[in-house]
Phi, psi and omega in degrees: 000121180288139175289137177279144181296149181296140180292141181285139175278148179267124180266139185235143168242134179253127183236107176201139189279352182266110182303313186302313180300313177301315182294320178293316174301315182302315180300316180295316184288323180288354170281351182263118187299329187266015181230129173237124175280117184258356176184158180228136180233142181258356175207169186294322177297313176305317178304310186295317186294321181290319182299317177297320182283314188268337183047060181291157176288327186222136173244116170274111193240117169298140177287315180274096178232150181284157173078319182199112179303164187291328179297307184295322186292319179298320177295321177298309174308309177304319183287319188264350183248000000 
């Protein structure tokens, strides 16, 4: 029986201005062996900056974020990443 190649981990960036919510989501996701939380952002501008730098597979983005709302931040991430 041939050995299976290791599964690629899903990388996630969490963007939410509420620290407790971010930490809760991170704790839930880190219980999954195939998921790695690579970053956390507290506002839209930080989310865009981290998405460019970290290049996650998934960005969990709150809609209501300070400095740049989640919808605009998502548009920017899609355009630039």
